[in-house]
KOLBA-454713 format. One line per field, with one value per residue: residue in one letter; residue number from 1; x, y, z negated of N, C-alpha, C in turn. Coordinates in Angstrom, 1 decimal. Layout:
BEGIN
code: c(A;...) .
pos: c(NUM;...) .
n_xx: c(X;...) .
n_yy: c(Y;...) .
n_zz: c(Z;...) .
ca_xx: c(X;...) .
ca_yy: c(Y;...) .
ca_zz: c(Z;...) .
c_xx: c(X;...) .
c_yy: c(Y;...) .
c_zz: c(Z;...) .
***
This chain:
BEGIN
code: c(X;X;X;X;X;X;X;X;X;X;X;X;X;X;X;X;X;X;X;X;X;X;X;X;X;X;X;X;X;X;X;X;X;X;X;X;X;X;X;X;X;X;X;X;X;X;X;X;X;X;X;X;X;X;X;X;X;X;X;X;X;X;X;X;X;X;X;X;X;X;X;X;X;X;X;X;X;X;X;X;X;X;X;X;X;X;X;X;X;X;X;X;X;X;X;X;X;X;X;X;X;X;X;X;X;X;X;X;X;X;X;X;X;X;X;X;X;X;X;X;X;X;X;X;X;X;X;X;X;X;X;X;X;X;X;X;X;X;X;X;X;X;X;X;X;X;X;X;X;X;X;X;X;X;X;X;X;X;X;X;X;X;X;X;X;X;X;X;X;X;X;X;X;X;X;X;X;X;X;X;X;X;X;X;X;X;X;X;X;X;X;X;X;X;X;X;X;X;X;X;X;X;X;X;X;X;X;X;X;X;X;X;X;X;X;X;X;X;X;X;X;X;X;X;X;X;X;X;X;X;X;X;X;X;X;X;X;X;X;X;X;X;X;X;X;X;X;X;X;X;X;X;X;X) .
pos: c(1;2;3;4;5;6;7;8;9;10;11;12;13;14;15;16;17;18;19;20;21;22;23;24;25;26;27;28;29;30;31;32;33;34;35;36;37;38;39;40;41;42;43;44;45;46;47;48;49;50;51;52;53;54;55;56;57;58;59;60;61;62;63;64;65;66;67;68;69;70;71;72;73;74;75;76;77;78;79;80;81;82;83;84;85;86;87;88;89;90;91;92;93;94;95;96;97;98;99;100;101;102;103;104;105;106;107;108;109;110;111;112;113;114;115;116;117;118;119;120;121;122;123;124;125;126;127;128;129;130;131;132;133;134;135;136;137;138;139;140;141;142;143;144;145;146;147;148;149;150;151;152;153;154;155;156;157;158;159;160;161;162;163;164;165;166;167;168;169;170;171;172;173;174;175;176;177;178;179;180;181;182;183;184;185;186;187;188;189;190;191;192;193;194;195;196;197;198;199;200;201;202;203;204;205;206;207;208;209;210;211;212;213;214;215;216;217;218;219;220;221;222;223;224;225;226;227;228;229;230;231;232;233;234;235;236;237;238;239;240;241;242;243;244;245;246;247;248;249;250;251;252;253;254) .
n_xx: c(24.3;26.1;27.5;29.3;31.5;32.9;35.1;37.2;37.4;38.2;40.6;42.1;41.9;42.2;44.4;45.4;47.7;47.3;45.2;41.7;39.0;37.3;33.9;31.0;27.7;25.8;25.6;26.4;26.7;28.7;30.4;32.9;36.3;36.7;38.7;40.0;38.0;36.7;35.5;33.9;32.0;30.9;29.8;27.8;26.2;25.3;24.0;21.9;20.6;19.7;18.2;16.2;15.0;14.1;12.1;10.3;9.6;8.5;6.3;4.7;4.3;2.7;0.4;-0.4;-1.1;-3.2;-5.2;-5.6;-6.7;-9.1;-10.2;-10.5;-12.5;-14.7;-15.0;-15.8;-18.2;-19.7;-19.9;-21.6;-23.9;-24.7;-25.3;-27.4;-29.7;-29.9;-31.4;-31.9;-31.6;-33.8;-36.0;-35.8;-36.5;-38.8;-41.8;-41.6;-39.0;-37.2;-35.3;-32.5;-32.2;-32.5;-30.3;-28.2;-28.4;-28.1;-25.4;-24.2;-24.7;-23.4;-20.7;-20.2;-20.4;-18.2;-16.2;-16.3;-15.6;-13.0;-11.8;-12.0;-10.3;-7.9;-7.7;-7.5;-5.1;-3.2;-3.6;-2.2;0.4;0.4;-0.2;2.1;4.1;3.4;3.5;6.2;7.4;6.5;8.0;10.6;10.7;10.4;12.8;14.6;14.2;15.1;17.8;18.6;18.4;20.3;22.7;23.0;23.5;25.9;27.5;27.9;28.0;27.3;25.7;23.1;21.9;21.6;19.9;17.6;16.9;16.2;14.0;12.2;11.8;10.5;8.1;7.0;6.5;4.5;2.6;1.9;0.5;-1.7;-2.8;-3.7;-5.6;-7.3;-8.1;-9.6;-11.8;-12.9;-13.6;-15.5;-17.4;-18.1;-19.4;-21.7;-22.9;-23.3;-25.3;-27.4;-27.8;-28.7;-31.3;-33.1;-35.5;-37.4;-37.8;-39.0;-41.2;-40.3;-37.6;-37.0;-37.6;-35.6;-33.3;-33.5;-32.5;-29.9;-28.9;-29.0;-27.0;-24.8;-24.5;-22.7;-19.5;-16.5;-13.6;-10.1;-9.6;-7.5;-7.4;-9.4;-8.2;-7.1;-8.0;-7.0;-6.4;-6.0;-6.5;-5.9;-3.2;-2.0;-2.5;-0.8;1.7;1.7;1.8;4.3;5.9;5.3;6.3;9.0;9.6;9.3;11.4;13.6;13.6;14.2) .
n_yy: c(1.5;1.1;3.5;3.3;2.2;4.1;5.5;3.5;3.0;5.6;5.8;4.1;5.0;7.8;8.5;9.9;11.6;10.3;7.6;7.6;7.9;4.9;4.1;2.7;1.6;2.4;3.2;0.9;-1.3;-4.1;-5.2;-5.9;-5.6;-2.9;-2.4;-4.8;-6.7;-5.5;-6.1;-8.2;-7.0;-5.2;-7.0;-8.2;-6.0;-5.4;-7.8;-7.7;-5.4;-6.1;-8.4;-7.4;-5.4;-7.0;-8.5;-6.5;-5.4;-7.7;-8.1;-5.8;-6.0;-8.4;-7.4;-5.5;-7.2;-8.7;-6.7;-5.7;-7.9;-8.0;-5.5;-6.1;-8.1;-6.6;-5.0;-6.9;-7.7;-5.3;-5.3;-7.5;-6.7;-4.7;-6.4;-7.9;-6.3;-5.7;-4.2;-5.6;-8.2;-8.3;-8.1;-10.4;-12.4;-14.9;-15.6;-18.0;-18.6;-18.0;-19.2;-18.9;-16.2;-16.2;-17.8;-16.2;-13.9;-15.2;-16.1;-13.6;-12.6;-14.6;-14.3;-11.7;-11.9;-13.6;-11.9;-9.8;-11.3;-12.0;-9.5;-9.0;-10.9;-10.0;-7.6;-8.7;-10.1;-8.1;-6.0;-5.6;-5.6;-3.3;-1.3;-1.3;-0.8;1.7;3.2;2.9;3.9;6.6;7.6;7.1;8.6;11.2;11.5;11.1;13.4;15.3;14.6;15.3;18.1;18.5;17.5;19.3;21.6;20.9;20.7;18.4;16.8;14.4;12.9;14.2;13.7;11.0;10.7;12.1;10.5;8.2;9.2;9.7;7.0;6.0;7.6;6.8;4.1;4.2;5.6;3.7;1.7;3.4;4.2;1.8;1.1;3.3;2.7;0.4;1.5;3.2;1.3;-0.3;1.7;2.4;0.1;0.1;2.4;1.7;-0.3;1.2;3.0;1.4;-0.2;-1.4;-0.7;-0.9;-3.4;-6.8;-7.7;-9.6;-9.5;-6.9;-7.0;-8.8;-7.3;-5.2;-6.2;-6.7;-4.1;-3.0;-4.5;-3.7;-1.1;-0.3;1.1;-0.4;-0.8;-0.8;-1.1;-0.2;-1.4;0.3;2.7;4.2;4.6;3.1;5.3;8.0;10.5;10.1;9.5;11.9;13.2;11.7;12.4;15.1;14.8;13.6;15.7;17.5;16.1;16.1;18.8;19.1;17.4;18.8;21.1;20.1) .
n_zz: c(0.4;2.5;2.5;0.5;1.6;2.9;1.8;1.9;4.7;5.6;4.3;5.9;8.6;8.4;6.5;3.3;1.1;-1.3;-2.4;-1.8;-4.2;-5.1;-5.2;-6.8;-5.6;-7.5;-10.9;-13.4;-16.1;-16.6;-18.4;-17.6;-16.3;-14.3;-12.4;-12.0;-11.4;-9.2;-6.6;-7.2;-9.0;-7.2;-5.3;-6.9;-7.4;-4.7;-4.1;-6.0;-5.2;-2.6;-3.1;-4.8;-3.2;-1.1;-2.3;-3.1;-0.6;0.7;-1.0;-0.6;2.1;2.3;0.9;2.7;4.9;3.8;3.2;5.7;6.9;5.5;6.4;9.1;8.8;7.9;10.2;12.1;10.9;11.2;14.0;14.3;13.1;14.9;17.0;16.1;16.2;18.9;21.7;24.1;23.4;21.6;23.3;24.7;23.0;22.0;20.2;19.1;18.8;16.5;15.0;15.6;15.0;12.2;11.6;12.4;10.7;8.3;8.6;8.7;6.0;4.5;5.4;4.6;1.8;1.4;2.2;0.3;-2.0;-1.2;-1.3;-4.0;-5.0;-4.0;-5.5;-8.1;-8.0;-7.3;-9.1;-11.6;-10.6;-8.9;-10.7;-12.4;-10.6;-9.5;-11.8;-12.5;-10.2;-10.4;-12.6;-11.7;-9.4;-10.3;-11.9;-9.9;-8.3;-10.1;-10.2;-7.6;-7.8;-9.8;-8.6;-6.5;-7.8;-9.0;-6.8;-5.3;-2.3;-1.0;-2.7;-3.0;-0.5;-0.4;-2.5;-1.5;0.6;-0.8;-2.2;-0.1;0.7;-1.6;-1.6;0.8;0.3;-1.7;-0.3;1.7;0.2;-0.7;1.7;2.9;1.0;1.4;4.0;3.6;2.2;4.1;6.2;4.9;4.4;7.0;7.8;6.2;7.2;9.9;9.5;8.5;10.6;12.6;14.6;12.8;11.7;13.7;14.3;14.0;11.2;9.3;9.6;8.8;6.1;5.2;5.8;4.1;1.6;2.4;3.0;0.5;-0.8;0.7;0.2;-1.7;-2.0;-1.1;-2.9;-4.0;-7.1;-9.7;-12.7;-13.5;-13.7;-11.6;-8.2;-5.1;-2.8;-0.4;-1.6;-4.3;-4.0;-3.3;-5.7;-7.4;-6.4;-7.1;-9.9;-10.2;-9.4;-11.5;-13.6;-12.9;-13.2;-16.0;-16.9;-15.8;-17.4;-19.8) .
ca_xx: c(25.3;27.2;28.2;30.4;32.7;33.5;36.5;38.1;37.7;38.9;42.0;42.7;42.0;42.6;45.0;45.9;48.8;46.8;44.0;40.4;38.4;36.2;32.8;30.0;26.5;25.1;26.3;25.9;27.7;28.8;31.4;34.1;37.3;36.3;39.8;40.3;36.8;35.9;34.7;32.9;31.0;30.2;29.0;26.6;25.3;24.7;23.0;20.8;19.9;19.0;17.2;15.0;14.4;13.3;10.9;9.3;9.1;7.6;5.0;4.0;3.9;1.6;-0.7;-0.9;-1.7;-4.5;-6.1;-5.9;-7.7;-10.4;-10.7;-11.0;-13.8;-15.7;-15.3;-16.6;-19.6;-20.3;-20.3;-22.7;-25.1;-25.2;-25.9;-28.7;-30.8;-29.8;-32.7;-32.0;-31.9;-35.1;-37.0;-35.7;-36.9;-40.2;-42.3;-41.2;-37.5;-36.6;-34.2;-31.2;-32.1;-32.3;-29.0;-27.2;-28.5;-27.4;-24.0;-23.7;-24.7;-22.3;-19.4;-20.1;-20.1;-16.8;-15.3;-16.3;-14.8;-11.6;-11.3;-11.9;-9.0;-6.7;-7.6;-7.1;-3.7;-2.3;-3.9;-1.1;1.6;0.3;-0.1;3.5;4.9;3.1;4.0;7.6;7.8;6.3;9.1;11.8;10.6;10.7;14.2;15.4;14.2;16.0;19.2;18.8;18.7;21.5;23.8;23.1;24.2;27.3;28.3;28.1;27.4;26.8;24.6;21.7;21.4;21.2;18.7;16.5;16.4;15.6;12.7;11.4;11.4;9.5;6.9;6.4;6.0;3.3;1.7;1.3;-0.6;-2.8;-3.4;-4.4;-6.8;-8.2;-8.7;-10.7;-12.9;-13.5;-14.2;-16.7;-18.4;-18.6;-20.3;-22.9;-23.4;-23.8;-26.5;-28.5;-28.1;-29.2;-32.8;-33.8;-36.9;-38.3;-37.8;-40.2;-41.3;-39.5;-36.2;-36.9;-37.5;-34.2;-32.3;-33.5;-31.6;-28.5;-28.6;-28.8;-25.8;-23.7;-24.4;-21.5;-18.2;-15.5;-12.3;-9.1;-9.6;-6.5;-7.7;-10.3;-7.3;-7.1;-8.4;-6.1;-6.9;-5.1;-6.7;-5.1;-1.8;-1.6;-2.5;0.4;2.8;1.7;2.2;5.7;6.5;5.2;7.3;10.3;9.8;9.5;12.8;14.5;13.6;14.9) .
ca_yy: c(0.4;1.3;4.7;3.0;1.7;5.2;5.8;2.5;3.3;6.8;5.5;3.4;5.8;9.1;8.4;11.0;11.3;9.4;6.9;8.2;7.0;4.0;4.2;1.7;2.2;2.9;3.0;-0.2;-1.9;-5.5;-5.6;-6.4;-4.6;-2.4;-2.5;-6.2;-7.3;-4.5;-6.7;-9.0;-6.1;-4.7;-8.1;-8.4;-4.9;-5.6;-8.9;-7.3;-4.4;-6.7;-9.3;-6.6;-4.8;-8.0;-8.9;-5.4;-5.3;-8.8;-7.9;-4.8;-6.6;-9.3;-6.6;-4.9;-8.2;-9.1;-5.6;-5.7;-9.0;-7.6;-4.5;-6.8;-8.7;-5.5;-4.6;-8.0;-7.6;-4.2;-5.7;-8.4;-5.9;-4.1;-7.4;-8.3;-5.4;-5.3;-4.1;-6.6;-9.5;-8.3;-8.3;-11.8;-13.4;-15.3;-15.7;-19.4;-18.7;-17.2;-19.9;-18.2;-14.9;-16.6;-18.3;-15.0;-13.2;-16.0;-16.0;-12.3;-12.6;-15.4;-13.7;-10.5;-12.3;-14.1;-10.7;-9.2;-12.2;-11.8;-8.2;-9.2;-11.7;-9.0;-6.7;-9.4;-10.5;-7.0;-5.0;-5.4;-5.2;-2.0;-0.4;-1.3;-0.2;3.1;3.9;3.0;4.9;7.9;8.0;7.1;9.7;12.4;11.5;11.3;14.8;16.0;14.3;16.1;19.5;18.5;17.3;20.5;22.6;20.5;20.8;17.0;16.9;13.1;12.3;14.7;13.1;9.6;10.8;12.5;9.3;7.4;9.8;9.4;5.6;5.8;8.2;6.0;2.9;4.5;5.9;2.5;1.2;4.3;4.2;0.6;1.2;4.2;2.0;-0.5;2.3;3.6;0.2;-0.7;2.7;2.3;-1.0;0.6;3.4;0.9;-0.9;2.2;3.6;0.4;-0.1;-2.4;-0.3;-1.1;-4.9;-7.6;-7.4;-10.5;-9.0;-5.7;-7.4;-9.3;-6.2;-4.4;-6.8;-6.6;-2.7;-2.8;-5.1;-3.0;0.3;-0.1;1.3;-1.3;-0.1;-1.5;-0.3;-0.7;-1.4;1.4;3.9;5.0;3.9;3.3;6.1;9.1;11.6;9.8;9.5;13.3;13.5;11.1;13.3;16.3;14.4;13.4;17.1;18.1;15.4;16.6;20.1;18.9;16.9;19.8;22.1;19.4) .
ca_zz: c(0.3;3.5;2.2;-0.4;2.3;3.6;1.4;2.4;6.1;5.7;3.9;7.0;9.8;8.0;5.2;2.6;0.2;-2.3;-2.0;-2.2;-5.2;-4.7;-6.1;-6.6;-5.1;-8.6;-12.2;-14.2;-17.0;-16.6;-19.4;-16.9;-15.9;-13.0;-11.4;-11.8;-10.8;-8.5;-5.6;-7.9;-9.4;-6.0;-4.8;-7.8;-7.1;-3.4;-4.2;-6.8;-4.4;-1.5;-3.6;-5.3;-2.1;-0.3;-3.1;-3.0;0.8;0.9;-1.8;0.0;3.4;2.0;0.6;4.0;5.7;3.1;3.3;7.1;7.2;5.0;7.3;10.3;8.5;7.9;11.6;12.7;10.3;11.9;15.3;14.2;12.8;16.2;17.9;15.5;16.6;20.3;22.4;25.1;22.7;21.0;24.3;25.2;22.0;21.9;18.8;18.7;18.8;15.4;14.3;15.9;14.2;10.8;11.5;12.5;9.5;7.2;8.8;8.2;4.6;4.0;5.7;3.8;0.4;1.4;2.3;-1.0;-2.8;-0.8;-1.8;-5.5;-5.2;-3.8;-6.6;-9.3;-7.8;-7.2;-10.0;-12.5;-9.9;-8.4;-11.8;-12.9;-9.5;-9.4;-13.0;-12.4;-9.2;-10.8;-13.4;-10.9;-8.4;-11.1;-12.2;-8.6;-7.9;-11.0;-9.7;-6.4;-8.2;-10.5;-7.7;-5.7;-8.7;-9.2;-5.5;-4.8;-1.1;-0.6;-3.6;-2.7;0.7;-0.8;-3.3;-0.7;1.3;-1.8;-2.5;1.0;0.7;-2.6;-1.2;1.9;-0.3;-2.4;0.8;2.3;-0.7;-0.7;3.0;3.1;0.2;2.1;5.2;3.1;1.9;5.4;6.9;4.2;4.6;8.4;7.9;5.7;8.2;11.1;9.1;8.4;11.9;13.6;14.9;12.0;11.3;14.8;14.6;13.3;9.7;8.5;9.7;8.0;4.7;4.9;5.9;2.9;0.6;2.9;2.8;-1.0;-1.1;1.4;-0.2;-2.6;-1.3;-1.5;-3.2;-4.8;-8.4;-10.5;-14.1;-13.8;-14.0;-10.4;-7.0;-4.0;-1.7;-0.1;-2.5;-5.5;-3.6;-3.5;-7.2;-8.0;-6.0;-8.0;-11.2;-10.1;-9.4;-12.8;-14.5;-12.5;-13.8;-17.4;-17.1;-15.5;-18.5;-20.9) .
c_xx: c(26.5;28.0;29.4;31.7;33.4;34.9;37.5;38.4;38.5;40.4;42.8;43.0;42.4;43.2;45.4;47.1;48.5;45.5;42.7;39.8;37.3;35.1;31.8;28.7;25.7;25.9;25.6;27.1;27.7;29.8;32.5;35.0;37.0;37.4;40.1;39.2;36.0;35.0;33.6;31.7;30.2;29.3;27.7;25.6;24.6;23.7;21.8;20.0;19.1;17.9;15.9;14.3;13.5;12.0;9.8;8.7;8.1;6.3;4.2;3.5;2.7;0.3;-1.3;-1.6;-3.1;-5.5;-6.5;-6.9;-9.1;-11.0;-11.2;-12.3;-15.0;-16.0;-16.1;-18.1;-20.3;-20.8;-21.5;-24.0;-25.6;-25.8;-27.2;-29.9;-30.5;-31.1;-32.9;-32.3;-33.3;-36.2;-37.0;-36.2;-38.4;-40.5;-41.9;-39.7;-36.9;-35.5;-32.9;-31.1;-31.8;-30.8;-27.9;-27.2;-27.8;-25.9;-23.4;-23.7;-23.6;-20.9;-19.2;-19.8;-18.7;-15.8;-15.2;-15.5;-13.3;-11.0;-11.1;-10.6;-7.8;-6.6;-7.1;-5.6;-2.8;-2.6;-2.8;0.1;1.6;0.4;1.3;4.3;4.7;3.6;5.5;8.1;7.6;7.5;10.4;11.8;10.9;12.1;15.1;15.4;15.1;17.5;19.5;19.2;20.0;22.8;24.1;23.8;25.6;28.2;28.6;27.3;26.7;25.6;23.2;21.1;20.9;19.9;17.4;16.0;15.7;14.2;11.7;10.9;10.3;8.1;6.2;5.8;4.7;2.2;1.1;0.2;-1.9;-3.5;-4.2;-5.7;-7.8;-8.9;-9.8;-11.9;-13.6;-14.2;-15.5;-17.8;-19.0;-19.6;-21.7;-23.6;-24.0;-25.2;-27.7;-28.8;-28.6;-30.7;-33.5;-35.2;-37.9;-38.4;-39.0;-40.1;-40.4;-38.0;-36.0;-36.8;-36.2;-33.2;-32.3;-32.5;-30.1;-28.1;-28.3;-27.4;-24.6;-23.6;-23.2;-20.3;-17.2;-14.1;-11.4;-8.9;-8.5;-6.8;-8.5;-9.5;-7.3;-7.5;-7.3;-6.7;-5.9;-5.3;-5.9;-3.6;-1.3;-1.5;-1.2;1.6;2.9;2.1;3.7;6.4;6.5;6.2;8.7;10.6;10.0;10.9;13.8;14.7;14.3;16.4) .
c_yy: c(0.7;2.5;4.4;2.5;2.9;5.5;4.8;2.7;4.6;6.6;4.8;4.3;7.2;9.2;9.8;10.6;10.3;8.8;7.6;7.3;6.2;4.0;3.1;2.4;2.9;2.5;1.9;-0.8;-3.4;-6.1;-6.3;-5.3;-4.2;-2.6;-3.9;-6.9;-6.4;-5.1;-7.6;-8.2;-5.6;-5.8;-8.3;-7.2;-5.0;-6.7;-8.5;-6.3;-5.1;-7.6;-8.5;-6.0;-5.8;-8.4;-7.8;-5.3;-6.4;-8.6;-6.9;-5.3;-7.5;-8.5;-6.0;-6.0;-8.6;-8.0;-5.5;-6.8;-8.6;-6.5;-5.1;-7.5;-7.7;-5.0;-5.6;-7.9;-6.4;-4.5;-6.6;-7.7;-5.2;-5.2;-7.9;-7.5;-4.8;-5.3;-5.2;-8.0;-9.5;-8.6;-9.8;-12.8;-13.6;-15.5;-17.1;-19.6;-17.8;-17.9;-19.3;-16.9;-15.2;-17.0;-17.1;-14.2;-13.9;-16.0;-14.7;-12.2;-13.4;-14.8;-12.4;-10.8;-12.8;-12.9;-10.0;-10.0;-12.1;-10.5;-8.3;-10.0;-10.8;-8.1;-7.4;-9.8;-9.3;-5.9;-4.6;-4.9;-3.8;-1.0;-0.2;-0.6;1.3;3.8;4.0;3.9;6.3;8.4;8.1;8.3;11.0;12.6;11.7;12.7;15.6;15.8;15.1;17.6;19.5;18.4;18.6;21.6;22.3;20.5;19.4;16.9;15.6;12.6;12.9;14.0;11.7;9.7;11.2;11.3;8.4;7.9;9.5;7.9;5.4;6.4;7.3;4.7;3.1;4.9;4.7;1.8;2.0;4.3;3.0;0.6;2.2;3.5;1.1;0.3;2.7;2.5;-0.2;0.4;2.7;1.2;-0.6;1.6;2.7;0.2;0.1;2.9;2.6;0.5;-1.2;-2.0;-0.6;-2.6;-5.5;-7.4;-8.3;-10.1;-7.8;-6.1;-8.0;-8.3;-5.3;-4.9;-6.6;-5.1;-2.4;-3.4;-4.3;-1.6;0.7;0.1;0.3;-0.6;-1.1;-0.6;-1.0;-0.4;-0.2;2.7;4.8;4.0;4.1;4.0;7.3;10.3;11.4;9.8;11.0;13.7;12.9;11.9;14.5;16.0;14.2;14.8;17.7;17.4;15.8;17.9;20.0;18.4;17.9;20.8;21.4;19.4) .
c_zz: c(1.3;3.2;1.2;0.3;3.0;3.1;1.9;3.9;6.3;5.3;5.0;8.2;9.5;6.6;4.6;1.8;-0.9;-1.9;-2.5;-3.2;-4.6;-5.7;-5.7;-6.1;-6.3;-9.9;-13.0;-15.0;-17.1;-17.6;-18.8;-16.5;-14.5;-12.0;-11.1;-11.0;-10.0;-7.4;-6.1;-8.3;-8.2;-5.4;-5.6;-7.5;-5.8;-3.4;-4.9;-6.0;-3.3;-2.0;-4.1;-4.2;-1.3;-1.0;-3.0;-1.6;1.1;0.2;-1.1;1.4;3.3;1.7;1.8;4.8;5.1;3.4;4.8;7.5;6.7;5.9;8.6;10.0;8.5;9.3;12.3;12.2;11.0;13.3;15.3;13.9;14.1;17.1;17.4;16.0;18.0;21.0;23.4;24.5;22.1;22.1;24.8;24.2;22.1;20.5;18.3;18.5;17.8;14.6;14.4;15.1;12.8;10.6;11.5;11.3;8.3;7.3;8.3;6.7;4.0;4.2;4.8;2.3;0.4;1.5;1.0;-2.0;-2.5;-1.4;-3.4;-5.8;-5.0;-5.0;-7.9;-9.2;-7.8;-8.2;-10.9;-11.8;-9.4;-9.5;-12.3;-11.9;-9.4;-10.6;-13.0;-11.4;-9.6;-11.7;-12.6;-9.9;-9.1;-11.4;-11.0;-8.2;-8.8;-10.6;-8.5;-6.8;-9.0;-9.6;-6.9;-6.6;-9.0;-7.9;-4.9;-3.5;-0.6;-1.4;-3.3;-1.5;0.4;-1.6;-2.5;0.1;0.4;-2.1;-1.4;1.1;-0.4;-2.2;-0.1;1.3;-1.0;-1.3;1.5;1.5;-0.6;0.6;3.3;2.2;0.8;3.3;4.8;2.8;3.2;6.1;6.3;4.4;6.0;8.5;7.4;6.6;9.4;10.7;9.1;9.7;12.9;13.7;14.1;11.7;12.4;15.2;13.9;11.8;8.9;8.5;8.8;6.5;4.3;5.0;4.8;1.8;1.1;2.7;1.4;-1.4;-0.5;1.0;-1.0;-1.8;-1.9;-1.7;-3.9;-6.1;-9.3;-12.0;-14.5;-14.1;-12.8;-9.2;-5.9;-2.9;-1.5;-1.1;-3.8;-5.2;-3.8;-5.0;-7.9;-7.6;-6.9;-9.4;-11.3;-10.1;-10.8;-13.8;-14.2;-13.2;-15.3;-17.7;-16.8;-16.7;-19.7;-20.7) .
***
């Protein structure tokens, strides 16, 4: 948006024999006279760009907050597992004082179920959004790469820079989704590993029986699955970039 003001400033501080051409941030048809309603068209373009960008950034920020909350819950659950089988606590327990142990395990099971439900809510709310955004970004990323090649061939010096910045923003946007999905996978896997590596096998029998059901529940890796098409993780992020490059090559040949 700021680059569109460069011709106006140059006409003031470095004037030429003729005025430099004024250009809009992007091409769009509003069925208005461009010379008469130039500033109105530019204002509409600026408002549209800011409004759309704010919605996209707010949506991605909320997704990061939700997934970070889920990661924090898995971290807390891992800490509770370590405390359940602490050697010092085991030695301090008497045979008549099992109520606290029952309560701690019940709290762990309840919080784990709540965390799984929370992840399911995230997936149900963002499944369609992520699918549409990734599909749209895949197409836009390929066409933007074609524009970079085209503008370089035409000798346009400013457009490739804008396109490269735009490509970087798109890649970073997809990377944030994939990175948070990978974090969720890692945290849930770490919880499962902490349960298996704990000293549950050396505790009392009734604790061992309860932990068997907990281990069976925690063995499943928690992921954000978008309509069973792809999972948000860094491996799939690299695959999407490869698909965008292939799409770019196809468009270039056309």
